[in-house]
C-alpha positions as CSV (number, residue, x, y, z in Angstrom):
1,X,-58.0,-46.9,44.3
2,X,-56.3,-46.2,47.5
3,X,-56.4,-42.7,48.8
4,X,-53.0,-41.2,49.1
5,X,-51.7,-39.0,51.8
6,X,-48.1,-37.4,52.4
7,X,-46.4,-35.5,55.0
8,X,-43.7,-33.3,54.1
9,X,-40.7,-32.4,56.5
10,X,-38.2,-29.8,55.6
11,X,-34.9,-29.1,57.1
12,X,-31.3,-28.5,55.5
13,X,-29.7,-31.9,57.0
14,X,-32.2,-34.1,55.1
15,X,-31.2,-36.3,52.1
16,X,-34.4,-36.5,50.4
17,X,-33.2,-39.9,48.6
18,X,-32.6,-41.6,52.0
19,X,-35.2,-39.8,54.3
20,X,-38.4,-40.9,53.5
21,X,-41.0,-43.8,54.2
22,X,-44.0,-45.4,53.0
23,X,-47.0,-47.1,54.8
24,X,-49.6,-48.9,53.2
25,X,-52.9,-50.3,54.1
26,X,-56.0,-51.8,52.5
27,X,-57.4,-48.4,51.6
28,X,-54.3,-45.6,52.2
29,X,-50.7,-45.1,51.1
30,X,-49.1,-42.8,53.4
31,X,-45.7,-41.1,52.5
32,X,-43.3,-39.0,54.4
33,X,-41.0,-37.2,52.1
34,X,-38.1,-34.7,52.9
35,X,-37.0,-31.6,51.5
36,X,-33.9,-29.4,52.0
37,X,-35.6,-26.0,51.0
38,X,-38.9,-24.6,49.7
39,X,-37.6,-24.7,46.2
40,X,-37.4,-28.6,46.8
41,X,-40.9,-28.5,48.3
42,X,-42.4,-26.5,45.1
43,X,-41.1,-29.6,42.9
44,X,-42.2,-32.3,45.4
45,X,-45.7,-30.8,45.6
46,X,-45.9,-30.7,41.8
47,X,-44.7,-34.5,41.6
48,X,-47.2,-35.4,44.4
49,X,-50.2,-33.6,42.7
50,X,-49.2,-35.8,39.6
51,X,-49.1,-39.1,41.4
52,X,-52.6,-38.6,42.6
53,X,-52.0,-37.6,46.5
54,X,-55.0,-36.1,47.6
55,X,-53.9,-34.5,51.2
56,X,-50.4,-33.3,51.9
57,X,-49.5,-32.1,55.6
58,X,-46.4,-29.7,56.1
59,X,-44.4,-29.7,58.9
60,X,-44.3,-26.5,60.9
61,X,-41.3,-25.1,59.4
62,X,-43.6,-24.0,56.3
63,X,-45.7,-21.8,58.4
64,X,-49.0,-20.5,56.9
65,X,-47.2,-18.6,54.3
66,X,-45.4,-21.5,52.7
67,X,-48.9,-23.6,52.9
68,X,-50.6,-20.7,51.3
69,X,-47.8,-20.6,48.4
70,X,-48.0,-24.5,48.1
71,X,-51.9,-24.1,47.8
72,X,-51.5,-21.6,45.0
73,X,-49.0,-23.4,43.4
74,X,-51.5,-26.4,43.1
75,X,-54.4,-24.4,42.1
76,X,-56.1,-25.5,44.8
77,X,-56.4,-29.0,43.8
78,X,-54.7,-30.5,47.0
79,X,-55.9,-30.4,50.1
80,X,-52.9,-28.9,52.1
81,X,-52.3,-28.3,56.0
82,X,-49.6,-27.2,57.8
83,X,-48.7,-28.4,61.6
84,X,-49.3,-25.7,64.3
85,X,-49.2,-25.3,67.9
86,X,-50.7,-23.3,70.9
87,X,-48.8,-20.3,71.8
88,X,-48.8,-21.3,75.5
89,X,-46.2,-24.1,74.4
90,X,-44.0,-21.8,72.5
91,X,-41.6,-21.8,75.3
92,X,-41.3,-25.7,74.7
93,X,-40.7,-25.3,71.1
94,X,-38.3,-22.5,71.5
95,X,-36.2,-24.7,74.2
96,X,-36.3,-27.8,71.9
97,X,-35.0,-25.7,68.9
98,X,-32.7,-23.4,71.0
99,X,-29.0,-23.0,70.2
100,X,-28.1,-25.4,72.8
101,X,-29.7,-27.9,70.9
102,X,-28.1,-29.6,67.9
103,X,-31.2,-29.3,66.2
104,X,-32.2,-25.5,65.6
105,X,-34.7,-23.7,63.6
106,X,-31.7,-22.6,61.2
107,X,-30.7,-26.1,60.5
108,X,-34.3,-27.3,59.8
C-alpha cells in the first residue's frame, strides 16, 4: 500500500477544483490541495483523513495556531506540520507580501 502525503495551501484567489495536483511514485502519492479559508481547510483535512493520508504539511498562512486546531480536529491521528521561516528573513517575506505586490497576506 502506498503512503499518502498532502500539502495544503490556503488563499482567497485559489479555486480548489482547479488548483490541485497529484504526483505518484512506486511508494508514495503526494497531493497538493488548495483551500480559500480555514473552514474549507477543516473540511479538507477530514476528507484527507478518510482517504488515508498520513502526513499533511500546511503552508505558512495557517501558522502554529491553525496547525494546532487541525491536529485537534483529527484527534492527533494525522501528522500535521506547517511551514515556517527564520526570523532573520522576515524582511524578505514582508517585502514579497507587501501592498506593492499583487500577492499580499490579505489575499492569501
